[in-house]
C-alpha positions in Angstrom: 110.9 123.9 15.4 112.8 122.6 18.5 114.4 126.0 18.8 110.9 127.7 18.9 109.6 125.2 21.5 112.7 125.8 23.6 112.3 129.5 23.5 108.6 129.1 24.5 109.5 126.9 27.4 112.1 129.3 28.5 109.7 132.3 28.3 107.1 130.3 30.2 109.6 129.5 32.9 110.6 133.1 33.2 107.0 134.2 33.4 106.1 131.7 36.2 109.3 132.6 38.1 108.5 136.3 37.8 104.9 135.7 39.0 106.2 133.7 41.9 108.7 136.4 42.7 106.0 139.0 42.6 103.8 137.0 45.0 106.8 136.5 47.4 107.7 140.2 47.2 104.0 141.1 48.1 104.2 138.8 51.1 107.5 140.3 52.2 106.2 143.9 51.8 103.2 143.2 53.9 103.8 144.7 57.3 104.5 142.6 60.4 102.0 143.2 63.2 102.7 143.2 66.9 99.7 143.7 69.0 100.5 144.4 72.7 97.5 144.0 74.9 97.7 145.0 78.5 95.3 143.5 81.0 93.2 146.1 82.9 94.9 149.4 82.1 92.9 152.6 82.1 93.4 155.9 80.3 95.2 158.2 81.1 97.7 156.2 83.1 100.8 156.8 81.0 103.3 159.5 81.3 102.7 160.9 77.8 99.0 161.4 78.8 100.2 163.6 81.7 100.0 161.2 84.6 102.3 162.5 87.3 103.3 159.2 88.8 103.6 156.3 86.4 106.6 156.2 84.0 106.0 154.7 80.6 109.0 155.6 78.4 108.5 152.8 75.8 104.8 153.5 75.3 105.7 157.1 75.0 108.4 156.3 72.4 105.8 154.5 70.3 103.4 157.4 70.5 106.2 160.0 69.7 107.2 157.9 66.7 103.6 157.4 65.5 100.1 158.1 66.6 98.7 158.7 70.1 95.0 158.3 70.6 93.0 160.2 73.2 89.6 158.6 72.7 90.1 154.8 72.4 87.5 152.5 74.0 87.0 148.9 74.6 83.8 147.5 73.3 83.2 145.8 76.7 84.9 146.4 80.1 85.5 142.7 80.6 88.4 140.5 79.5 86.8 137.7 77.4 84.3 139.8 75.4 86.8 142.6 74.9 89.3 140.2 73.4 86.7 138.4 71.3 85.6 141.8 69.9 89.2 142.8 69.0 89.8 139.5 67.2 86.5 139.5 65.2 85.9 143.2 64.7 82.3 142.6 66.1 80.4 143.9 69.0 80.2 141.4 71.9 76.4 141.1 71.7 76.9 139.9 68.1 79.2 137.1 69.2 76.6 135.0 71.1 78.5 133.2 73.8 81.5 135.5 73.1 79.8 138.3 74.9 80.3 136.7 78.4 83.4 136.4 80.6 84.4 132.8 80.9 82.4 131.9 77.8 83.5 130.7 74.4 84.1 132.2 71.0 82.2 130.5 68.1 84.7 129.9 65.2 81.9 130.8 62.7 82.9 134.5 63.0 85.8 135.7 60.9 89.0 136.3 63.0 91.8 138.6 61.8 94.5 136.2 63.0 93.1 133.3 61.0 92.7 135.5 57.9 96.3 136.7 58.2 97.5 133.1 58.6 95.6 132.0 55.5 97.3 134.8 53.6 100.8 133.6 54.5 101.4 135.2 57.9 103.0 133.4 60.8 100.6 133.9 63.6 101.5 133.5 67.3 100.7 134.7 70.8 102.4 134.8 74.1 101.0 135.0 77.7 97.3 135.9 77.6 95.5 135.5 74.3 91.8 135.2 74.0 90.9 134.4 77.6 89.5 133.4 80.0 87.1 130.7 78.6 86.9 127.5 76.7 87.7 128.0 73.0 87.4 124.3 72.1 83.6 124.4 72.7 83.5 127.2 70.1 85.1 124.9 67.5 88.7 126.2 67.8 91.6 123.7 68.1 93.9 126.3 69.6 93.6 129.7 71.1 91.9 132.1 68.7 94.9 134.5 69.0 97.2 132.1 67.3 99.8 129.4 68.1 101.1 129.8 71.6 104.8 130.6 72.0 106.9 130.9 75.2 109.5 133.5 74.1 108.8 136.4 71.8 112.5 137.3 71.6 113.2 133.8 70.1 110.1 134.1 67.9 111.3 137.5 66.4 114.9 136.3 66.0 114.0 133.1 64.2 110.9 133.9 62.1 111.8 133.4 58.4 112.6 136.8 56.9 110.6 136.1 53.8 107.4 135.7 55.7 105.4 138.4 57.6 104.3 137.7 61.1 101.6 138.7 63.4 102.3 138.5 67.1 99.8 139.0 69.9 101.7 139.8 73.1 99.1 139.7 75.9 100.9 140.8 79.1 99.1 139.9 82.3 99.9 143.3 83.8 98.4 145.2 85.5 95.8 142.5 86.4 95.3 141.6 90.0 96.5 140.3 92.4 99.3 142.7 93.3 102.1 142.3 95.7 101.1 144.9 98.3 103.6 147.7 98.8 105.6 147.1 95.6 104.7 150.6 94.3 105.9 152.3 97.4 109.1 150.2 97.5 109.7 151.1 93.8 109.8 154.8 94.8 106.4 155.8 93.3 105.0 158.9 95.0 101.8 158.5 97.0 101.6 162.3 97.4 101.2 162.7 93.6 98.5 160.1 93.1 95.3 161.7 91.8 92.2 159.8 92.6 88.7 160.2 91.1 86.6 162.7 93.1 84.3 160.1 94.5 87.2 157.9 95.9 88.3 158.6 99.5 91.7 160.1 99.9 92.7 157.0 101.7 96.4 155.9 102.1 95.4 152.2 101.6 93.7 153.0 98.3 96.6 155.2 97.2 99.1 152.5 97.9 96.9 150.1 95.9 97.0 152.5 93.0 100.8 152.6 93.2 100.9 148.8 93.1 98.8 149.1 89.9 101.2 151.7 88.5 104.1 149.4 89.3 102.6 146.7 87.1 101.9 149.3 84.3 105.6 150.1 84.4 106.4 146.4 84.2 104.3 146.0 81.1 106.2 149.1 79.7 109.5 147.3 80.4 108.3 144.3 78.4 107.4 146.7 75.6 110.9 148.0 75.7 112.3 144.5 75.2 110.1 144.0 72.2 111.3 147.3 70.7 114.9 146.3 71.3 114.4 143.0 69.6 112.7 144.6 66.5 115.5 147.2 66.3 118.2 144.6 66.5 116.7 142.7 63.6 116.0 145.8 61.5 112.2 145.2 61.7 111.0 148.4 63.1 110.3 150.1 59.7 108.0 147.3 58.5 106.2 146.4 61.7 103.0 147.9 62.9 103.1 148.1 66.7 99.7 148.5 68.4 99.7 149.0 72.2 96.4 149.2 74.1 94.4 147.4 76.9 91.4 145.1 76.9 89.6 147.2 79.5 90.0 149.5 82.5 91.7 149.2 85.9 90.5 146.5 88.4 89.0 148.9 90.9 85.5 149.7 92.1 83.3 151.5 89.5 86.0 150.9 86.9 86.5 147.5 85.2 83.1 145.8 84.5 81.5 149.2 84.2 80.7 151.3 81.2 82.0 154.5 82.8 85.3 155.8 81.4 87.5 154.1 84.0 86.1 150.8 82.7 86.1 151.4 79.0 88.5 154.2 78.0 92.0 152.8 77.4 95.4 154.0 76.2 96.3 153.4 72.5 99.4 154.2 70.6 100.5 152.9 67.2 103.8 153.1 65.3 104.9 151.9 61.9 108.5 153.0 61.3 108.8 155.6 58.7 105.3 155.1 57.4 103.7 157.3 60.0 104.2 161.0 60.8 105.8 161.3 64.1 104.0 162.5 67.3 100.5 163.0 65.9 97.6 163.0 68.4 94.3 161.6 67.2 91.2 162.8 69.1 88.5 161.1 67.0 86.8 158.1 68.6 88.2 154.6 68.2 86.4 151.4 69.3 88.8 148.5 69.6 86.6 146.5 67.2 88.1 148.9 64.6 91.6 147.2 65.0 90.8 144.0 63.1 89.6 145.7 59.9 92.5 148.2 60.1 95.1 145.4 60.3 93.6 143.5 57.4 93.5 146.6 55.3 97.1 147.3 56.1 98.0 143.8 55.0 96.2 144.4 51.7 93.5 141.9 52.5 89.8 142.1 52.1 87.8 143.0 55.2 84.9 140.5 55.8 81.5 142.0 55.6 80.7 140.4 59.0 83.1 142.8 60.7 81.3 145.7 62.3 84.3 147.8 63.1 85.4 150.8 61.0 88.9 150.6 59.6 91.1 153.6 60.5 93.8 152.5 58.0 93.5 156.0 56.5 95.2 157.4 59.6 98.1 155.0 59.1 98.4 155.6 55.4 97.7 159.3 55.5 94.7 158.8 53.1 91.0 159.4 53.5 89.6 158.7 56.9 86.1 159.5 58.2 86.5 160.4 61.9 84.0 158.7 64.3 82.2 161.1 66.6 80.9 158.5 69.1 81.4 155.0 70.4 78.9 152.3 71.5 79.7 150.3 74.6 78.2 147.3 76.4 78.5 144.5 78.8 76.7 141.2 79.6 77.8 138.7 82.2 81.1 139.4 83.9 81.9 137.2 87.0 79.7 134.7 88.8 78.2 137.4 90.9 74.4 136.9 91.2 71.9 134.2 91.9 71.4 131.9 88.9 74.6 133.5 87.5 72.6 136.1 85.6 74.2 139.0 83.8 74.0 142.8 84.4 73.4 143.9 80.8 74.3 147.4 79.7 74.2 149.3 76.4 75.8 152.8 76.2 76.9 155.5 73.9 79.6 158.1 74.5 80.5 161.2 72.5 82.3 164.5 73.3 79.3 165.8 75.3 77.6 163.0 77.2 77.8 159.4 78.3 74.4 157.8 78.1 73.9 154.4 79.7 70.9 152.0 79.5 70.9 149.5 82.3 68.7 146.8 80.8 68.1 144.9 84.0 68.4 147.7 86.6 66.7 145.7 89.3 69.8 143.5 89.5 72.9 144.3 91.4 75.5 146.1 89.1 78.6 144.8 90.9 77.1 141.5 92.0 74.9 140.9 95.0 76.0 141.5 98.6 75.6 137.8 99.3 78.1 137.1 96.5 80.6 139.7 97.8 80.1 142.1 94.9 82.1 139.6 92.7 82.1 141.8 89.6 84.7 143.9 91.5 88.2 142.4 91.7 89.3 141.6 95.3 92.0 143.9 96.7 92.7 146.6 99.2 90.5 149.2 97.6 87.5 146.9 97.6 88.2 146.0 101.2 88.3 149.6 102.2 85.1 150.2 100.3 83.2 147.4 102.1 84.7 147.8 105.6 84.1 151.6 105.8 80.7 151.6 103.9 78.9 152.8 107.0 81.1 155.8 107.6 79.4 159.1 106.6 80.8 161.2 103.8 83.0 160.0 101.0 83.4 156.4 102.1 79.6 155.7 102.1 79.3 157.5 98.8 82.2 155.5 97.3 80.4 152.3 98.4 77.0 153.4 97.1 78.3 154.5 93.7 80.2 151.3 93.3 77.7 148.7 94.5 74.1 149.9 94.9 71.4 149.4 92.3 71.2 152.0 89.6 68.4 153.6 87.7 67.5 152.3 84.2 69.0 155.3 82.5 72.1 157.3 83.3 73.3 160.5 81.6 76.5 162.4 82.4 77.7 165.7 81.2 81.4 165.1 80.4 82.4 168.7 80.5 80.9 169.4 84.0 81.2 165.9 85.4 84.2 164.0 84.0 84.0 161.4 86.8 80.4 160.6 85.8 78.7 160.7 89.2 75.9 163.2 88.7 73.1 161.5 86.8 71.1 163.9 84.7 68.8 161.3 83.0 65.8 162.2 85.2 66.4 166.0 85.2 63.5 167.6 83.1 66.0 170.0 81.6 67.6 167.0 79.8 64.5 165.3 78.6 65.1 166.0 74.9 68.7 164.9 75.1 67.8 161.7 76.8 65.3 160.9 74.1 67.9 161.6 71.4 70.4 159.2 73.0 67.7 156.5 73.5 67.0 156.7 69.7 70.7 156.5 69.0 71.0 153.3 71.0 67.9 151.8 69.5 69.2 152.4 65.9 72.6 150.9 66.8 71.1 147.9 68.4 68.9 147.2 65.4 71.7 147.8 63.0 74.0 145.4 64.8 71.5 142.6 65.3 71.2 143.2 69.1 67.9 141.5 69.8 65.8 143.5 72.1 64.4 140.9 74.5 61.8 142.1 77.0 61.6 138.8 78.9 63.4 138.7 82.2 66.0 136.1 81.2 68.0 136.4 78.0 70.3 134.0 76.2 73.3 135.7 77.7 72.0 134.7 81.2 71.8 131.1 80.1 75.1 130.6 78.3 77.5 128.2 80.0 80.0 129.7 82.4 83.4 127.8 82.2 85.0 129.5 85.1 84.9 128.5 88.8 81.4 128.3 90.0 80.7 129.7 93.5 
């Protein structure tokens, strides 16, 4: 009898050990995730996209060893809501206070970093995580991006090898301010700078763009350091590396606007030997798709509250339903108008048109003149725009397109007008197309709980602003 009991206990021990071993092995086999988020970097400013000036060998390396995306978009062209949308997989308008710059992020919404941590991941961030804003008001005890660290190299070297990790590396490049002249001093060519057609061919603006490019190259250098550290620790094969930006470049009619310069961003993903090398993806990706994709790659359930569409099928070479359009938006950006009201926008973009609905078109889109157009980051390009606004020709047009009040609706033919400056919304030839896009936006807004408020002031106008008040 004792012999039988002993055998049973031994078998029970073996069974529990095996189960524990299986659980540990599943944890180990889950991929590490490194999410590298630039701060104000527009598409197509990387050498692999064909830019003739900026050099991004490490971004290019990731793309050549994995996937390069040509139609990736930020949900909102503003830091705080863009980052909130990435973390939660939800559109900014569905995040309440999370829709505004210098707001907060309610912790009632599922967050992919917290889900990973609950599943055994070590979760950390360096530099700029969810920001700027006050996360404590939203119920978080630490930054929603994870536990803050000071040195990613130390983190990668010392993370236990039996635990997967998720690192959010939020470089502050190429956010302003810039050190003027660094781009020229670094040897970047002003002659090769290609400006949008509505920008003046001005040497000050070109030099400003070179300073922006210099910081893009600096973020690429940091990316190289990350790749070196992963390679040194034999972690490349089991680490998903995602590189993108929160929104577009900090220039007039770019950041804080729903035109391509404000919302379209670079995106490249590698995953060691798991991905086919050098594949280009032209289908549409909204950055709210990243959270469900990461969770699916980690073999975790995607919360039903997430509104993004997982593109894990592209990573696993299984079924993926390509998206043919993206929906974009913005609410309050900087403190830029009387009463600190927002300039709300809803937009849809596909291969043919960009359609924009300016919900409060009587307000100043870049901030009022009295508030120095505060939705545009200060810098040399803005200074040229303001100081030369009365000069006839391209300077006055640059100023008007960047600052003056806009009609309620905007429609741009992307084939004929890639810079999105010739508004077709009130052309009778496009009446049917406008109606179709209006219906698209209305369906999306209803589906995503975007309350259509007809009163002048909305909740987004009244949410607390935790930044510096003018």
